[in-house]
C-alpha positions as CSV (number, residue, x, y, z in Angstrom):
1,M,0.7,-61.5,-37.4
2,M,4.5,-62.0,-37.6
3,C,7.4,-59.6,-37.2
4,H,9.0,-58.8,-40.6
5,V,12.5,-58.8,-39.0
6,C,12.7,-61.6,-36.4
7,G,9.7,-63.7,-37.5
8,N,8.2,-64.0,-34.0
9,E,4.4,-63.9,-33.6
10,L,3.0,-60.5,-32.6
11,E,-0.2,-59.7,-30.7
12,K,-2.9,-58.0,-32.7
13,G,-2.4,-54.2,-32.8
14,C,1.2,-54.4,-31.7
15,R,3.2,-51.4,-33.1
16,I,6.7,-52.4,-32.0
17,C,8.0,-56.0,-31.8
18,P,8.8,-56.9,-28.2
19,W,11.6,-59.2,-29.3
20,C,13.7,-57.1,-31.7
21,E,12.1,-53.7,-31.1
22,T,11.5,-53.1,-34.8
23,P,8.4,-51.0,-35.8
24,V,5.8,-53.4,-37.2
25,R,4.9,-52.9,-40.9
26,S,1.3,-52.0,-41.5
27,S,0.8,-55.2,-43.5
28,G,2.0,-57.3,-40.6
29,R,3.3,-60.0,-43.0
30,A,6.5,-61.8,-42.4
31,S,9.1,-61.9,-45.2
32,A,10.3,-65.3,-46.2
33,G,13.6,-66.4,-44.6
34,K,13.5,-63.9,-41.7
35,T,15.3,-64.9,-38.5
36,K,13.3,-66.0,-35.5
37,F,14.5,-64.3,-32.3
38,R,13.5,-64.9,-28.7
39,S,14.6,-63.2,-25.5
40,E,14.2,-64.8,-22.1
41,N,15.0,-63.7,-18.5
42,I,16.1,-66.7,-16.4
43,K,17.0,-64.7,-13.3
44,S,14.0,-62.5,-12.7
45,D,13.0,-64.1,-9.4
46,N,16.6,-64.7,-8.2
47,P,16.7,-68.5,-8.6
48,T,19.5,-70.8,-7.6
49,V,22.1,-71.7,-10.1
50,E,20.5,-75.2,-10.5
51,I,17.0,-73.7,-11.3
52,A,18.5,-71.1,-13.7
53,L,20.3,-73.9,-15.6
54,S,17.2,-76.0,-15.7
55,R,15.4,-73.1,-17.2
56,L,18.1,-72.5,-19.8
57,K,18.1,-76.2,-20.8
58,R,14.3,-76.1,-21.2
59,L,14.5,-72.8,-23.2
60,L,17.2,-74.1,-25.5
61,H,15.3,-77.3,-26.4
62,G,12.0,-75.3,-26.8
63,A,13.6,-72.7,-29.0
64,K,15.3,-75.3,-31.2
65,A,12.0,-77.1,-31.6
66,D,10.3,-73.8,-32.5
67,G,12.8,-72.9,-35.2
68,V,14.3,-70.0,-33.3
69,R,17.7,-69.0,-34.6
70,I,18.7,-66.4,-31.9
71,L,18.1,-66.8,-28.2
72,K,19.0,-63.9,-25.9
73,I,19.3,-65.0,-22.3
74,V,19.2,-62.5,-19.5
75,H,21.1,-64.0,-16.6
76,G,22.4,-61.0,-14.7
77,Y,26.1,-60.2,-14.1
78,G,26.5,-60.6,-10.3
79,S,26.2,-57.0,-9.1
80,S,26.3,-57.9,-5.4
81,G,30.1,-58.0,-5.5
82,K,30.1,-61.8,-4.8
83,G,27.6,-62.9,-7.4
84,G,27.8,-63.9,-11.0
85,E,27.4,-67.7,-10.4
86,I,24.4,-67.9,-12.8
87,R,26.4,-66.0,-15.5
88,Y,29.4,-68.3,-15.1
89,S,27.3,-71.4,-15.0
90,V,25.3,-70.5,-18.1
91,R,28.5,-69.8,-20.0
92,D,30.2,-73.0,-18.8
93,Y,27.2,-75.0,-19.9
94,L,27.1,-73.2,-23.3
95,E,30.8,-73.9,-23.7
96,S,30.1,-77.6,-23.2
97,L,27.5,-77.4,-26.0
98,K,29.5,-75.7,-28.6
99,Y,30.2,-78.9,-30.5
100,S,26.8,-80.3,-30.1
101,A,23.8,-80.1,-32.4
102,L,21.9,-78.0,-30.0
103,I,23.7,-74.7,-30.4
104,K,26.0,-73.3,-33.1
105,Y,27.8,-70.8,-30.8
106,Y,27.2,-68.1,-28.3
107,V,28.3,-64.5,-27.8
108,P,28.9,-63.2,-24.3
109,G,27.1,-59.8,-23.9
110,E,30.4,-58.0,-23.3
111,E,31.5,-59.1,-26.8
112,F,28.2,-58.4,-28.5
113,G,29.4,-55.4,-30.5
114,G,31.3,-54.4,-33.6
115,A,34.7,-54.2,-31.8
116,Y,34.8,-58.0,-31.1
117,D,35.2,-60.9,-33.6
118,L,32.3,-62.9,-32.1
119,G,30.0,-59.9,-32.4
120,K,31.1,-59.1,-35.9
121,N,30.7,-62.7,-37.0
122,A,27.2,-63.0,-35.5
123,V,26.0,-59.8,-37.3
124,R,27.6,-60.9,-40.5
125,E,25.6,-64.2,-40.3
126,L,22.4,-62.7,-38.8
127,P,22.2,-58.9,-39.6
128,A,19.0,-58.5,-37.5
129,L,21.2,-58.8,-34.4
130,K,22.6,-55.3,-35.0
131,K,19.1,-53.9,-34.2
132,D,19.1,-55.5,-30.8
133,S,19.0,-53.0,-27.9
134,D,22.1,-54.6,-26.3
135,W,24.3,-54.3,-29.5
136,G,27.5,-52.5,-28.6
137,K,26.6,-52.0,-24.9
138,H,29.0,-54.6,-23.4
139,N,26.2,-56.0,-21.2
140,K,27.7,-58.7,-19.0
141,G,24.2,-59.7,-17.9
142,I,23.2,-61.3,-21.2
143,T,24.4,-64.0,-23.6
144,I,23.3,-64.3,-27.2
145,I,23.0,-67.9,-28.4
146,I,22.9,-68.8,-32.1
147,L,21.0,-72.1,-32.7
């Protein structure tokens, strides 16, 4: 069974999509042309920057191979007062990929809303993004990647 909004595969009996949080239609059939969305947490076990970047690289290549269009990365925002290395490293790496074939562009979580050009452009291109739970919340701990 596939989500009718993001196109990700759902477990049997699932009532709400775990990726885009959309209620599942009773038919469970995916509509043609729907956007595939994936969310991944690369900092759940407090890894080093090197391990987190290795995870990101693996996730990017896997998502691209699977036809995912939107990859939401949870990297944290450095709440310890001296942290944030993973966030900065993730964004530096993504900045280096902007002109590659791997990603189209990325939207920092703090700009993922209607008040920012990057957020508005992303939603204009991929309207399903507006249903994301972090839309408009200025969450520094995430980054949205458009593949």
